[in-house]
Legacy VTK file of the C-alpha trace (Angstrom):
# vtk DataFile Version 3.0
C-alpha trace
ASCII
DATASET POLYDATA
POINTS 235 float
-18.493 4.540 -35.769
-17.270 0.932 -36.474
-13.489 2.340 -36.598
-11.843 5.502 -36.693
-11.033 6.869 -39.915
-7.314 6.251 -41.416
-6.798 3.732 -38.060
-6.581 0.678 -40.602
-4.380 2.347 -42.991
-1.917 3.688 -39.712
-1.568 0.080 -38.614
-0.556 -1.242 -41.767
1.959 0.896 -42.212
3.757 1.162 -39.113
3.506 -2.953 -39.574
5.136 -2.150 -43.110
7.681 -0.145 -41.321
8.925 -3.009 -38.887
9.536 -5.340 -42.141
9.847 -8.962 -41.820
10.839 -11.054 -38.153
14.228 -10.908 -37.883
16.725 -13.495 -36.645
17.214 -11.692 -33.455
13.444 -11.309 -32.916
12.805 -15.036 -33.946
15.084 -15.887 -30.628
13.481 -13.741 -28.164
9.953 -15.170 -29.059
11.006 -18.159 -28.555
12.929 -17.867 -25.413
9.877 -15.808 -23.908
7.805 -18.961 -25.019
9.782 -21.410 -23.123
10.153 -18.939 -20.010
6.474 -18.881 -20.403
5.709 -22.513 -20.304
9.063 -22.808 -17.688
6.745 -21.009 -15.577
3.202 -22.292 -16.140
4.718 -25.780 -15.698
7.327 -25.121 -13.020
5.502 -27.075 -10.085
5.616 -29.952 -12.439
9.300 -29.542 -13.060
9.995 -29.159 -9.491
7.964 -32.489 -8.601
9.960 -34.667 -11.004
11.861 -37.345 -9.200
14.829 -38.916 -10.548
15.952 -42.012 -8.247
15.412 -40.518 -5.113
16.488 -36.764 -6.331
14.471 -33.866 -7.398
17.473 -31.606 -9.488
14.748 -28.826 -10.299
13.188 -28.588 -6.573
14.840 -25.236 -6.463
14.030 -23.558 -9.568
11.899 -20.731 -8.944
10.012 -18.660 -10.903
12.677 -15.880 -10.476
15.176 -18.477 -11.623
13.354 -18.915 -14.603
13.753 -15.486 -15.891
17.213 -15.469 -14.600
18.393 -18.292 -17.418
16.298 -16.976 -20.126
18.137 -13.674 -19.801
21.181 -14.747 -19.590
20.648 -17.480 -22.490
19.768 -14.013 -24.861
23.279 -12.490 -23.885
24.638 -16.073 -24.632
22.929 -16.569 -28.328
24.262 -15.310 -31.196
22.845 -13.366 -34.030
25.432 -13.044 -35.936
29.151 -13.397 -36.170
29.603 -9.615 -33.916
26.755 -9.673 -31.898
24.491 -11.550 -29.056
20.999 -10.748 -28.759
21.834 -9.154 -25.894
24.907 -7.130 -25.124
25.923 -4.605 -22.170
24.672 -1.360 -24.530
21.011 -2.934 -24.425
21.253 -3.401 -20.698
22.380 0.521 -20.621
19.213 1.495 -22.032
16.792 -0.035 -19.278
15.097 2.077 -16.802
16.811 0.795 -13.780
15.709 3.731 -11.090
12.510 1.972 -11.891
13.548 -1.430 -11.406
15.460 -0.317 -8.057
12.573 1.141 -6.664
10.127 -1.504 -7.319
12.716 -3.883 -6.125
12.853 -1.766 -2.771
9.300 -2.161 -2.170
8.919 -5.768 -2.377
12.387 -5.509 0.062
10.221 -3.505 2.128
6.727 -5.597 2.007
9.320 -8.688 3.390
11.067 -6.680 5.921
7.579 -5.961 6.959
6.870 -9.902 7.708
10.036 -10.649 8.677
10.574 -8.342 11.769
6.617 -9.082 13.044
6.102 -4.903 12.840
2.508 -5.877 11.665
2.256 -7.513 14.896
3.317 -4.410 17.168
0.613 -2.218 15.105
-2.252 -4.603 15.119
-1.906 -4.992 18.927
-1.990 -1.349 19.195
-4.986 -1.271 17.469
-7.101 -0.876 20.749
-6.608 2.679 21.181
-8.743 3.190 18.283
-12.026 1.279 19.911
-13.463 4.603 21.141
-14.051 6.335 17.906
-16.590 6.228 15.223
-16.749 2.763 13.123
-16.701 5.548 10.217
-13.411 6.779 11.309
-11.603 4.124 12.102
-12.442 2.799 8.692
-11.372 6.322 6.908
-8.094 5.880 9.396
-7.249 1.990 8.108
-7.587 3.067 4.468
-5.609 6.083 4.694
-2.843 4.108 6.377
-3.214 1.287 4.204
-2.860 3.540 0.950
-0.074 5.345 1.979
2.036 2.215 2.738
0.707 0.700 -0.586
2.449 3.571 -2.461
6.141 2.056 -0.662
5.528 -1.261 -1.163
3.713 -4.523 -3.249
0.137 -4.003 -3.094
-0.148 -8.060 -2.613
2.374 -8.578 -0.224
0.851 -5.657 1.652
-2.654 -7.101 2.012
-1.080 -10.623 2.664
0.194 -9.332 5.803
-1.639 -6.834 7.150
-5.248 -8.503 6.537
-4.781 -11.598 9.214
-3.599 -8.769 11.407
-6.594 -6.554 11.288
-8.782 -9.336 11.474
-7.727 -10.312 14.623
-7.812 -6.255 15.666
-11.204 -5.873 14.355
-13.175 -6.972 18.336
-10.837 -4.356 20.019
-11.260 -1.914 17.036
-15.327 -2.303 17.891
-15.457 -2.743 13.793
-16.893 -5.926 12.299
-14.153 -7.956 10.087
-16.037 -7.974 6.654
-15.590 -4.038 7.075
-12.135 -3.819 8.154
-11.159 -6.539 5.752
-13.189 -5.078 2.569
-11.153 -1.822 3.588
-7.918 -2.773 3.277
-8.335 -5.134 0.486
-9.654 -2.306 -1.785
-7.184 0.579 0.022
-4.402 -1.926 -0.894
-5.517 -1.460 -4.811
-5.086 2.366 -4.460
-1.665 3.067 -4.942
-1.898 6.252 -6.880
1.134 8.550 -5.835
4.515 6.688 -6.505
6.212 4.609 -9.196
6.875 1.467 -6.621
3.451 1.299 -6.016
2.124 -1.056 -8.706
3.779 -1.856 -11.930
0.984 0.844 -14.192
2.743 3.768 -12.387
6.326 2.077 -12.576
5.645 1.594 -16.318
3.903 5.616 -16.864
7.385 6.616 -14.882
9.636 5.210 -16.394
8.628 7.422 -19.881
10.572 9.817 -17.956
7.833 12.648 -18.883
6.157 12.339 -15.383
8.335 13.685 -12.401
8.082 12.326 -9.331
6.351 14.991 -7.608
3.687 15.685 -10.443
2.936 11.971 -10.002
2.900 12.714 -6.158
0.530 15.853 -5.993
-2.362 14.299 -8.903
-2.124 10.972 -7.219
-2.938 13.264 -3.685
-6.491 14.187 -4.471
-7.027 10.860 -6.310
-6.100 9.484 -2.669
-8.484 11.453 -0.759
-11.209 10.931 -2.585
-10.740 7.244 -2.666
-10.241 6.931 1.094
-13.380 8.817 1.852
-15.664 6.830 -1.163
-13.859 3.152 0.397
-14.823 4.041 4.111
-18.142 5.420 3.711
-18.776 2.463 1.333
-17.983 0.474 3.962
-19.469 1.377 6.729
-22.822 2.034 5.003
-22.953 -0.838 2.457
-20.946 -3.980 4.235
-22.395 -5.435 7.374
LINES 1 236
235 0 1 2 3 4 5 6 7 8 9 10 11 12 13 14 15 16 17 18 19 20 21 22 23 24 25 26 27 28 29 30 31 32 33 34 35 36 37 38 39 40 41 42 43 44 45 46 47 48 49 50 51 52 53 54 55 56 57 58 59 60 61 62 63 64 65 66 67 68 69 70 71 72 73 74 75 76 77 78 79 80 81 82 83 84 85 86 87 88 89 90 91 92 93 94 95 96 97 98 99 100 101 102 103 104 105 106 107 108 109 110 111 112 113 114 115 116 117 118 119 120 121 122 123 124 125 126 127 128 129 130 131 132 133 134 135 136 137 138 139 140 141 142 143 144 145 146 147 148 149 150 151 152 153 154 155 156 157 158 159 160 161 162 163 164 165 166 167 168 169 170 171 172 173 174 175 176 177 178 179 180 181 182 183 184 185 186 187 188 189 190 191 192 193 194 195 196 197 198 199 200 201 202 203 204 205 206 207 208 209 210 211 212 213 214 215 216 217 218 219 220 221 222 223 224 225 226 227 228 229 230 231 232 233 234
């Protein structure tokens, strides 16, 4: 089957309902493309030197996003309205944004407070356990943590620490790091764990407990599979 019956007609009818692109949509497209260009060439801008000064040295990706958002509040789409106004802002899923921002803040807190070093320093208590049990335990802890913080930040924080803790644990570093990297990407239970979870939760059709109950099953299966895979096939 090359295509779903009636699919092309449905897509075309939806496009016809949209009508031609409007002024506001064109402005948003231009601003969005500008943001992508600034993000892509931000390093070049930050390195520009004008007579010994670098005016864009502090231009971060977050600053670019904020500037582009503010610009949309300043460009009029007609005599009475800007491209964005406060009524549009009230429709944003602020709860999801705060959850995701809280996860990033928690990851930064782990790095600043050196909590990870404390965990690493006490890793030797696992030395007497079988290798598969250590790997499954590390996988479970990393998965649980990844549900409340940024996966990338969590992996970046824990992997150097666990690499140094591999010897007192009695586990090869390759196995421990593989388990950490894979487990950090298995955030199934909370909206803050990963952007796809946040997108699904923002629809308002799924409650937290529904996500937790379904994600718990996936977490248990993933812990066992990752732990046993690493213990069996990675040397």
